[in-house]
DOZADREN-376743 format. One record per residue (C-alpha): residue in three letters; x, y, z; chain; residue number from 1. Coordinates in Angstrom, 1 decimal, m for minus. Layout:
<rs>
<r type="Ala" x="X" y="Y" z="Z" mol="A" seq="NUM"/>
...
</rs>
This chain:
<rs>
<r type="Unk" x="0.0" y="0.0" z="0.0" mol="A" seq="1"/>
<r type="Unk" x="1.3" y="3.3" z="m1.0" mol="A" seq="2"/>
<r type="Unk" x="1.5" y="6.1" z="1.4" mol="A" seq="3"/>
<r type="Unk" x="m0.1" y="9.3" z="0.2" mol="A" seq="4"/>
<r type="Unk" x="1.2" y="12.6" z="1.3" mol="A" seq="5"/>
<r type="Unk" x="m1.0" y="15.6" z="1.6" mol="A" seq="6"/>
<r type="Unk" x="0.4" y="18.9" z="0.7" mol="A" seq="7"/>
<r type="Unk" x="m1.0" y="21.9" z="2.5" mol="A" seq="8"/>
<r type="Unk" x="m0.2" y="25.0" z="0.5" mol="A" seq="9"/>
<r type="Unk" x="m1.0" y="27.3" z="3.4" mol="A" seq="10"/>
<r type="Unk" x="1.2" y="26.6" z="6.3" mol="A" seq="11"/>
<r type="Unk" x="m0.8" y="26.3" z="9.5" mol="A" seq="12"/>
<r type="Unk" x="1.5" y="28.0" z="11.9" mol="A" seq="13"/>
<r type="Unk" x="2.4" y="31.0" z="9.8" mol="A" seq="14"/>
<r type="Unk" x="m1.1" y="31.5" z="8.4" mol="A" seq="15"/>
<r type="Unk" x="m2.8" y="31.5" z="11.8" mol="A" seq="16"/>
<r type="Unk" x="m0.2" y="33.8" z="13.2" mol="A" seq="17"/>
<r type="Unk" x="m0.8" y="36.5" z="10.6" mol="A" seq="18"/>
<r type="Unk" x="m3.6" y="39.0" z="10.8" mol="A" seq="19"/>
<r type="Unk" x="m4.9" y="38.0" z="7.4" mol="A" seq="20"/>
<r type="Unk" x="m5.0" y="34.4" z="8.5" mol="A" seq="21"/>
<r type="Unk" x="m6.9" y="35.1" z="11.7" mol="A" seq="22"/>
<r type="Unk" x="m9.3" y="37.3" z="9.8" mol="A" seq="23"/>
<r type="Unk" x="m10.0" y="34.6" z="7.1" mol="A" seq="24"/>
<r type="Unk" x="m10.4" y="31.9" z="9.8" mol="A" seq="25"/>
<r type="Unk" x="m12.9" y="34.1" z="11.7" mol="A" seq="26"/>
<r type="Unk" x="m14.8" y="35.0" z="8.5" mol="A" seq="27"/>
<r type="Unk" x="m15.1" y="31.3" z="7.4" mol="A" seq="28"/>
<r type="Unk" x="m16.4" y="30.3" z="10.8" mol="A" seq="29"/>
<r type="Unk" x="m18.8" y="33.2" z="11.1" mol="A" seq="30"/>
<r type="Unk" x="m20.2" y="32.7" z="7.6" mol="A" seq="31"/>
<r type="Unk" x="m20.6" y="29.0" z="8.3" mol="A" seq="32"/>
<r type="Unk" x="m22.7" y="29.9" z="11.3" mol="A" seq="33"/>
<r type="Unk" x="m24.7" y="32.4" z="9.2" mol="A" seq="34"/>
<r type="Unk" x="m25.4" y="29.8" z="6.6" mol="A" seq="35"/>
<r type="Unk" x="m26.6" y="27.3" z="9.2" mol="A" seq="36"/>
<r type="Unk" x="m28.9" y="29.9" z="10.9" mol="A" seq="37"/>
<r type="Unk" x="m30.3" y="31.0" z="7.5" mol="A" seq="38"/>
<r type="Unk" x="m31.0" y="27.3" z="6.6" mol="A" seq="39"/>
<r type="Unk" x="m32.8" y="26.9" z="9.9" mol="A" seq="40"/>
<r type="Unk" x="m34.9" y="29.9" z="9.2" mol="A" seq="41"/>
<r type="Unk" x="m35.8" y="28.7" z="5.7" mol="A" seq="42"/>
<r type="Unk" x="m36.7" y="25.2" z="7.1" mol="A" seq="43"/>
<r type="Unk" x="m38.9" y="26.8" z="9.8" mol="A" seq="44"/>
<r type="Unk" x="m40.6" y="28.9" z="7.2" mol="A" seq="45"/>
<r type="Unk" x="m41.1" y="25.9" z="4.9" mol="A" seq="46"/>
<r type="Unk" x="m42.5" y="23.7" z="7.7" mol="A" seq="47"/>
<r type="Unk" x="m44.8" y="26.5" z="9.0" mol="A" seq="48"/>
<r type="Unk" x="m46.3" y="26.7" z="5.6" mol="A" seq="49"/>
<r type="Unk" x="m48.0" y="23.4" z="6.2" mol="A" seq="50"/>
<r type="Unk" x="m49.5" y="24.7" z="9.4" mol="A" seq="51"/>
<r type="Unk" x="m50.6" y="28.0" z="7.8" mol="A" seq="52"/>
<r type="Unk" x="m52.2" y="26.1" z="4.9" mol="A" seq="53"/>
<r type="Unk" x="m54.1" y="23.9" z="7.3" mol="A" seq="54"/>
<r type="Unk" x="m55.4" y="27.0" z="9.2" mol="A" seq="55"/>
<r type="Unk" x="m56.3" y="28.7" z="5.9" mol="A" seq="56"/>
<r type="Unk" x="m58.3" y="25.7" z="4.7" mol="A" seq="57"/>
<r type="Unk" x="m60.0" y="25.5" z="8.2" mol="A" seq="58"/>
<r type="Unk" x="m61.0" y="29.2" z="8.0" mol="A" seq="59"/>
<r type="Unk" x="m62.3" y="28.8" z="4.4" mol="A" seq="60"/>
<r type="Unk" x="m64.4" y="25.8" z="5.5" mol="A" seq="61"/>
<r type="Unk" x="m65.7" y="27.7" z="8.5" mol="A" seq="62"/>
<r type="Unk" x="m66.6" y="30.7" z="6.3" mol="A" seq="63"/>
<r type="Unk" x="m68.3" y="28.4" z="3.8" mol="A" seq="64"/>
<r type="Unk" x="m70.4" y="26.8" z="6.6" mol="A" seq="65"/>
<r type="Unk" x="m71.4" y="30.1" z="8.1" mol="A" seq="66"/>
<r type="Unk" x="m72.3" y="31.5" z="4.8" mol="A" seq="67"/>
<r type="Unk" x="m74.5" y="28.5" z="4.1" mol="A" seq="68"/>
<r type="Unk" x="m76.2" y="29.0" z="7.5" mol="A" seq="69"/>
<r type="Unk" x="m76.8" y="32.7" z="6.9" mol="A" seq="70"/>
<r type="Unk" x="m78.3" y="31.9" z="3.5" mol="A" seq="71"/>
<r type="Unk" x="m80.5" y="29.2" z="5.0" mol="A" seq="72"/>
<r type="Unk" x="m81.8" y="31.8" z="7.6" mol="A" seq="73"/>
<r type="Unk" x="m82.4" y="34.6" z="5.1" mol="A" seq="74"/>
<r type="Unk" x="m86.1" y="33.8" z="4.6" mol="A" seq="75"/>
<r type="Unk" x="m86.7" y="33.6" z="8.4" mol="A" seq="76"/>
<r type="Unk" x="m84.8" y="36.9" z="8.8" mol="A" seq="77"/>
<r type="Unk" x="m86.8" y="38.6" z="6.0" mol="A" seq="78"/>
<r type="Unk" x="m90.1" y="37.3" z="7.5" mol="A" seq="79"/>
<r type="Unk" x="m89.0" y="38.5" z="10.9" mol="A" seq="80"/>
<r type="Unk" x="m88.1" y="42.0" z="9.6" mol="A" seq="81"/>
<r type="Unk" x="m91.4" y="42.3" z="7.8" mol="A" seq="82"/>
<r type="Unk" x="m93.3" y="41.4" z="10.9" mol="A" seq="83"/>
<r type="Unk" x="m91.3" y="43.9" z="12.9" mol="A" seq="84"/>
<r type="Unk" x="m92.0" y="46.6" z="10.4" mol="A" seq="85"/>
<r type="Unk" x="m95.8" y="45.8" z="10.5" mol="A" seq="86"/>
<r type="Unk" x="m95.7" y="45.8" z="14.3" mol="A" seq="87"/>
<r type="Unk" x="m93.9" y="49.2" z="14.3" mol="A" seq="88"/>
<r type="Unk" x="m96.6" y="50.6" z="11.9" mol="A" seq="89"/>
<r type="Unk" x="m99.4" y="49.2" z="14.1" mol="A" seq="90"/>
<r type="Unk" x="m97.7" y="50.8" z="17.2" mol="A" seq="91"/>
<r type="Unk" x="m97.5" y="54.2" z="15.5" mol="A" seq="92"/>
<r type="Unk" x="m101.2" y="54.0" z="14.5" mol="A" seq="93"/>
<r type="Unk" x="m102.3" y="52.7" z="17.9" mol="A" seq="94"/>
<r type="Unk" x="m100.3" y="55.4" z="19.7" mol="A" seq="95"/>
<r type="Unk" x="m102.6" y="58.1" z="18.3" mol="A" seq="96"/>
<r type="Unk" x="m105.9" y="58.2" z="20.0" mol="A" seq="97"/>
<r type="Unk" x="m109.0" y="58.2" z="17.9" mol="A" seq="98"/>
<r type="Unk" x="m111.1" y="61.4" z="17.6" mol="A" seq="99"/>
<r type="Unk" x="m113.7" y="60.0" z="20.0" mol="A" seq="100"/>
<r type="Unk" x="m111.0" y="59.3" z="22.6" mol="A" seq="101"/>
<r type="Unk" x="m109.7" y="62.9" z="22.2" mol="A" seq="102"/>
<r type="Unk" x="m113.2" y="64.3" z="22.7" mol="A" seq="103"/>
<r type="Unk" x="m113.7" y="62.0" z="25.7" mol="A" seq="104"/>
<r type="Unk" x="m110.5" y="63.3" z="27.3" mol="A" seq="105"/>
<r type="Unk" x="m111.5" y="66.9" z="26.8" mol="A" seq="106"/>
<r type="Unk" x="m115.0" y="66.2" z="28.1" mol="A" seq="107"/>
<r type="Unk" x="m113.6" y="64.6" z="31.3" mol="A" seq="108"/>
<r type="Unk" x="m111.8" y="67.8" z="32.1" mol="A" seq="109"/>
<r type="Unk" x="m114.7" y="70.2" z="31.8" mol="A" seq="110"/>
<r type="Unk" x="m115.6" y="72.1" z="35.0" mol="A" seq="111"/>
<r type="Unk" x="m119.3" y="72.4" z="36.0" mol="A" seq="112"/>
<r type="Unk" x="m119.8" y="76.0" z="34.9" mol="A" seq="113"/>
<r type="Unk" x="m118.2" y="75.6" z="31.4" mol="A" seq="114"/>
<r type="Unk" x="m120.3" y="74.6" z="28.3" mol="A" seq="115"/>
<r type="Unk" x="m118.6" y="73.8" z="25.1" mol="A" seq="116"/>
<r type="Unk" x="m120.2" y="75.2" z="21.9" mol="A" seq="117"/>
<r type="Unk" x="m118.0" y="73.6" z="19.3" mol="A" seq="118"/>
<r type="Unk" x="m115.1" y="71.1" z="19.1" mol="A" seq="119"/>
<r type="Unk" x="m113.0" y="70.6" z="15.9" mol="A" seq="120"/>
<r type="Unk" x="m110.8" y="67.6" z="16.3" mol="A" seq="121"/>
<r type="Unk" x="m107.9" y="67.1" z="13.8" mol="A" seq="122"/>
<r type="Unk" x="m105.0" y="64.6" z="13.7" mol="A" seq="123"/>
<r type="Unk" x="m102.5" y="66.8" z="15.6" mol="A" seq="124"/>
<r type="Unk" x="m104.6" y="69.7" z="16.9" mol="A" seq="125"/>
<r type="Unk" x="m108.1" y="70.5" z="18.2" mol="A" seq="126"/>
<r type="Unk" x="m110.0" y="73.8" z="18.4" mol="A" seq="127"/>
<r type="Unk" x="m112.5" y="74.2" z="21.2" mol="A" seq="128"/>
<r type="Unk" x="m115.0" y="77.0" z="21.7" mol="A" seq="129"/>
<r type="Unk" x="m117.1" y="77.4" z="24.8" mol="A" seq="130"/>
<r type="Unk" x="m118.9" y="79.6" z="27.3" mol="A" seq="131"/>
<r type="Unk" x="m118.3" y="79.9" z="31.0" mol="A" seq="132"/>
<r type="Unk" x="m120.1" y="81.6" z="33.8" mol="A" seq="133"/>
<r type="Unk" x="m116.9" y="83.0" z="35.2" mol="A" seq="134"/>
<r type="Unk" x="m113.2" y="83.5" z="34.4" mol="A" seq="135"/>
<r type="Unk" x="m112.4" y="81.0" z="37.1" mol="A" seq="136"/>
<r type="Unk" x="m114.2" y="78.3" z="35.2" mol="A" seq="137"/>
<r type="Unk" x="m112.1" y="79.0" z="32.0" mol="A" seq="138"/>
<r type="Unk" x="m108.9" y="79.0" z="34.1" mol="A" seq="139"/>
<r type="Unk" x="m109.9" y="75.8" z="35.8" mol="A" seq="140"/>
<r type="Unk" x="m110.7" y="74.2" z="32.4" mol="A" seq="141"/>
<r type="Unk" x="m107.3" y="75.2" z="30.9" mol="A" seq="142"/>
<r type="Unk" x="m105.5" y="74.0" z="34.0" mol="A" seq="143"/>
<r type="Unk" x="m107.3" y="70.6" z="33.8" mol="A" seq="144"/>
<r type="Unk" x="m106.4" y="70.2" z="30.2" mol="A" seq="145"/>
<r type="Unk" x="m102.7" y="71.0" z="30.9" mol="A" seq="146"/>
<r type="Unk" x="m102.5" y="68.2" z="33.4" mol="A" seq="147"/>
<r type="Unk" x="m103.5" y="65.6" z="30.8" mol="A" seq="148"/>
<r type="Unk" x="m100.3" y="63.9" z="29.5" mol="A" seq="149"/>
<r type="Unk" x="m101.6" y="63.3" z="26.0" mol="A" seq="150"/>
<r type="Unk" x="m101.9" y="67.0" z="25.3" mol="A" seq="151"/>
<r type="Unk" x="m98.5" y="68.5" z="24.3" mol="A" seq="152"/>
<r type="Unk" x="m99.7" y="72.2" z="24.5" mol="A" seq="153"/>
<r type="Unk" x="m102.9" y="73.9" z="25.6" mol="A" seq="154"/>
<r type="Unk" x="m103.2" y="77.5" z="24.5" mol="A" seq="155"/>
<r type="Unk" x="m106.0" y="79.9" z="25.3" mol="A" seq="156"/>
<r type="Unk" x="m106.8" y="81.7" z="22.1" mol="A" seq="157"/>
<r type="Unk" x="m109.4" y="84.4" z="22.8" mol="A" seq="158"/>
<r type="Unk" x="m111.5" y="85.4" z="25.8" mol="A" seq="159"/>
<r type="Unk" x="m114.4" y="87.8" z="25.6" mol="A" seq="160"/>
<r type="Unk" x="m118.0" y="88.5" z="26.7" mol="A" seq="161"/>
<r type="Unk" x="m120.8" y="86.8" z="25.0" mol="A" seq="162"/>
<r type="Unk" x="m123.0" y="88.8" z="22.7" mol="A" seq="163"/>
<r type="Unk" x="m126.1" y="86.9" z="23.8" mol="A" seq="164"/>
<r type="Unk" x="m125.4" y="87.0" z="27.5" mol="A" seq="165"/>
<r type="Unk" x="m123.1" y="89.8" z="28.8" mol="A" seq="166"/>
<r type="Unk" x="m122.6" y="87.8" z="32.1" mol="A" seq="167"/>
<r type="Unk" x="m121.1" y="84.8" z="30.2" mol="A" seq="168"/>
<r type="Unk" x="m117.5" y="84.6" z="29.0" mol="A" seq="169"/>
<r type="Unk" x="m116.8" y="83.1" z="25.5" mol="A" seq="170"/>
<r type="Unk" x="m113.3" y="81.5" z="25.0" mol="A" seq="171"/>
<r type="Unk" x="m111.4" y="79.5" z="22.4" mol="A" seq="172"/>
<r type="Unk" x="m108.7" y="76.9" z="23.1" mol="A" seq="173"/>
<r type="Unk" x="m106.1" y="75.3" z="20.8" mol="A" seq="174"/>
<r type="Unk" x="m104.8" y="71.8" z="21.9" mol="A" seq="175"/>
<r type="Unk" x="m101.8" y="70.1" z="20.2" mol="A" seq="176"/>
<r type="Unk" x="m101.5" y="66.3" z="20.5" mol="A" seq="177"/>
</rs>
């Protein structure tokens, strides 16, 4: 068997002793570490791709299922919203008292010495004309109407003596609902 000799063109002792040799040895060692760390980062990114793909497919499946559930419930939701809208319309209509209820509320507040001569009931306002035996009766009638919660405003329009009976007081009221 023949002996083989290896020839090292860079002598070890002199090369490591010089500044250039130490710098090259440090650089090759450092770059080797950088290459290993970079390979580890690339491998981690490659392996995490499988995990991210699995999560992405799970989210896509979840979104597809939820979208199907929403589509399945759309008719129920539409029906529910239509019913709610009808209930709201009914509540709005029901909140406004009828003209007979408005007249009943006004009539319940009339003092004994006040007689109404005319009542004009509208949707938002009413006009009332009447005759009273005294100013106190008119004042009491206005006060009674103001205590009613359904009436937003009660305004005394005109007050004067009656042409037929100078002892009687004619008045007009405006009520806003």
